[in-house]
C-alpha positions in Angstrom: 17.6 -21.1 -2.8 16.4 -19.8 0.7 14.7 -16.4 0.8 17.1 -13.7 1.9 16.3 -10.1 3.1 18.5 -7.3 2.2 18.8 -4.2 4.6 20.2 -1.0 3.0 21.1 1.6 5.5 22.9 3.9 3.2 21.9 4.0 -0.7 20.0 5.5 -3.3 16.9 4.3 -1.3 17.0 2.9 2.3 15.0 0.0 3.3 14.5 -3.7 3.3 14.5 -5.5 0.0 13.4 -8.9 -0.9 15.6 -9.6 -3.8 19.2 -9.0 -4.6 18.5 -7.0 -7.9 16.3 -4.4 -6.4 19.3 -4.2 -3.5 22.0 -3.9 -6.0 20.1 -1.0 -7.7 20.3 1.0 -4.5 24.0 0.3 -3.6 25.9 -0.2 -6.9 28.5 2.6 -7.4 27.0 4.6 -4.5 29.7 6.1 -2.3 29.5 4.9 1.3 26.8 2.3 0.7 26.1 0.2 3.7 23.9 -3.0 3.4 23.9 -6.6 4.7 21.6 -9.6 4.1 19.6 -11.6 6.7 17.9 -15.0 6.6 14.5 -13.9 8.1 12.4 -10.7 7.8 12.1 -10.3 11.5 16.1 -10.0 11.7 16.2 -7.8 8.8 13.5 -5.5 10.5 15.1 -5.5 13.8 18.4 -4.7 12.2 16.9 -1.8 10.1 14.7 -0.4 13.0 18.2 -0.2 15.0 19.2 2.8 12.9 15.6 4.2 12.1 13.7 4.1 15.4 15.4 7.0 16.9 14.7 9.2 14.0 11.1 8.2 13.9 10.6 8.9 17.6 11.9 12.4 17.2 9.7 13.2 14.3 6.5 11.3 14.4 4.8 13.6 12.0 7.4 13.5 9.3 5.8 10.6 7.5 2.4 12.3 7.2 3.6 15.6 5.6 2.2 16.2 2.3 2.6 19.3 -0.1 -0.5 21.4 -0.9 -0.6 19.5 -4.3 -1.0 16.2 -3.0 0.1 13.5 -0.6 3.7 13.0 0.2 5.2 9.9 -1.5 6.9 7.4 1.0 10.0 5.5 0.3 10.5 1.7 1.1 12.6 2.9 4.1 9.9 5.1 5.4 7.3 2.3 5.1 9.6 0.0 7.0 10.4 2.6 9.7 6.8 3.5 10.3 5.9 2.0 13.8 2.5 0.5 13.0 1.5 -3.2 13.9 -0.6 -3.8 10.9 0.5 -2.4 7.5 -2.3 -2.7 4.7 -1.3 -2.2 0.9 -4.0 -1.5 -1.5 -4.0 -1.6 -5.2 -6.2 -1.5 -8.4 -5.8 -2.8 -11.9 -7.6 -2.2 -15.2 -6.8 -4.1 -18.6 -7.2 -1.9 -20.8 -8.2 1.4 -19.0 -11.2 1.4 -19.1 -11.9 -2.1 -19.3 -11.6 -5.2 -17.1 -10.9 -4.0 -13.5 -9.8 -5.8 -10.1 -8.6 -4.8 -6.8 -6.1 -6.3 -4.4 -5.0 -6.0 -0.8 -1.9 -7.4 1.2 -1.9 -7.3 4.9 1.3 -7.3 7.0 1.0 -7.9 10.9 4.3 -7.2 12.8 6.3 -7.2 9.5 5.0 -10.7 8.2 2.5 -11.2 5.3 -0.5 -12.4 7.0 -3.4 -12.0 4.4 -3.9 -11.5 0.6 -7.2 -10.5 -0.8 -8.3 -10.3 -4.6 -11.5 -9.7 -6.7 -14.3 -6.9 -7.1 -13.9 -7.8 -10.8 -15.7 -5.2 -13.0 -15.8 -5.9 -16.8 -16.4 -2.1 -17.3 -14.3 -0.6 -14.8 -11.5 1.9 -14.6 -8.1 2.1 -12.9 -9.6 4.9 -10.7 -12.6 2.6 -9.7 -10.4 -0.4 -9.0 -8.1 1.9 -6.9 -11.0 3.3 -4.9 -12.4 -0.2 -4.3 -9.0 -1.4 -3.0 -8.7 1.6 -0.7 -12.2 0.9 0.6 -11.4 -2.6 1.3 -8.3 -1.6 3.2 -10.3 0.8 5.3 -12.7 -1.9 6.3 -9.8 -4.2 7.3 -8.2 -1.3 9.1 -11.5 -0.9 11.1 -11.1 -4.6 12.5 -7.6 -4.1 13.3 -8.4 -1.0 15.3 -11.0 -2.8 17.2 -8.4 -5.3 18.2 -6.3 -2.1 19.3 -3.6 -2.7 16.7 -2.0 0.4 15.2 -2.7 0.6 11.5 -1.3 2.3 8.3 -2.6 2.0 4.8 -0.4 2.3 1.7 -1.9 3.1 -1.8 -0.1 4.0 -5.0 -3.0 6.1 -6.4 -3.0 9.6 -5.3 -6.5 10.1 -6.9 -7.9 7.6 -4.6 -6.1 9.0 -1.5 -7.1 12.5 -2.3 -10.7 11.5 -3.1 -11.1 10.0 0.2 -8.9 12.1 2.5 -8.9 15.5 1.0 -11.3 16.5 -1.8 -14.5 14.8 -0.3 -14.3 17.1 2.7 -15.0 20.1 0.4 -17.4 18.1 -1.8 -19.6 17.2 1.2 -19.8 20.8 2.3 -20.9 21.8 -1.1 -23.6 19.2 -1.3 -21.4 16.6 -3.2 -20.9 18.9 -6.2 -17.9 20.7 -7.8 -17.9 23.7 -10.1 -16.7 21.5 -13.1 -19.5 19.3 -12.9 -20.6 16.0 -11.6 -18.1 14.2 -9.3 -16.9 11.1 -11.0 -17.2 7.7 -9.0 -19.1 9.3 -6.1 -20.9 5.9 -5.5 -17.4 4.7 -4.3 -16.0 7.7 -2.8 -18.9 8.5 -0.3 -18.8 5.2 1.6 -15.1 5.2 1.6 -14.9 8.7 2.8 -17.5 8.1 5.5 -15.4 5.2 7.0 -12.2 7.2 6.8 -13.9 10.1 8.6 -14.8 7.5 11.3 -11.2 6.2 11.6 -9.0 9.1 10.7 -7.7 9.6 14.2 -6.6 5.9 14.3 -5.3 5.2 10.7 -2.9 6.8 8.2 -3.5 6.5 4.8 -0.2 7.0 2.7 1.1 7.2 -0.7 3.8 5.1 -2.2 4.9 4.7 -5.8 3.8 1.6 -7.6 6.3 -1.1 -9.2 9.4 0.1 -7.4 10.1 -3.3 -5.6 8.1 -2.4 -2.4 6.8 -5.9 -1.6 3.6 -5.0 -0.1 2.7 -2.9 -3.2 3.9 -5.6 -5.5 1.7 -8.4 -3.8 -1.4 -6.1 -3.9 -0.8 -5.5 -7.5 -0.3 -9.3 -8.2 -3.8 -9.8 -6.3 -5.5 -7.1 -8.5 -4.5 -9.0 -11.6 -5.5 -12.3 -10.2 -8.8 -10.7 -9.5 -9.2 -9.7 -13.3 -7.9 -13.2 -14.5 -10.5 -15.1 -12.2 -13.3 -12.6 -12.7 -13.9 -12.8 -8.9 -16.8 -10.5 -8.1 -16.5 -11.1 -4.4 -13.5 -9.9 -2.4 -11.8 -13.2 -1.7 -8.9 -14.3 0.4 -6.0 -15.9 -1.5 -4.2 -19.1 -0.4 -0.8 -18.0 -0.3 0.7 -21.3 1.2 2.9 -21.2 -1.8 4.8 -18.3 -0.3 5.6 -14.8 -1.2 8.0 -15.7 -4.1 5.4 -17.6 -5.8 2.8 -14.7 -5.7 5.5 -12.2 -6.8 6.2 -14.5 -9.9 2.4 -14.0 -10.9 1.6 -11.6 -13.7 2.0 -7.9 -12.7 -0.2 -5.1 -13.7 
């Protein structure tokens, strides 16, 4: 059966979904639901943008707002509406926690899956170290995209990793990389990621999304993190996705 892409303009969550069950969950018994299926992602993206671009232009900073407690969580609709040429999804996994850890990244260019990456296996890692590794790799990839003059956004489902790199590290650096409660955990991972983020922050957004809610990019990064654990790949390796997105999504999830 050919892959379909479902656009939901009005539903519990607006956006583009890659399977009917997730689409149905947004529209079933929802008053005024509006949705339609398309044969290609590009057609779905164009159809969805038709109703969302104006809102994005009017409020370009709306997607970046966060509360004082932590970063704003972005819906699938907001991720789809964000006008970035390159969207990078980062995720880490650990089984158990602490235990065997791996990281994964999914790179989209112009709405299409372009690259999948996995690895950085650590037999004695944690979920937090895996998430920090993934975010650092995403920032390294973002740096290359920016050099090519592409607009970039990074999406991560770990508020801890995001806040370490984009928020807390600012204060920690000013205080000599110390905090009142004692040593800063995972500082060896936080410092290089923070240094790179500081260099790129005017050109890249690092945004939070919820994990395991059917957001394709996050799901692909999740599968790559688990693949890194299963293969025990210590490097960060590019995955051969010639079998298609559906095959990757069928892999074991974290």
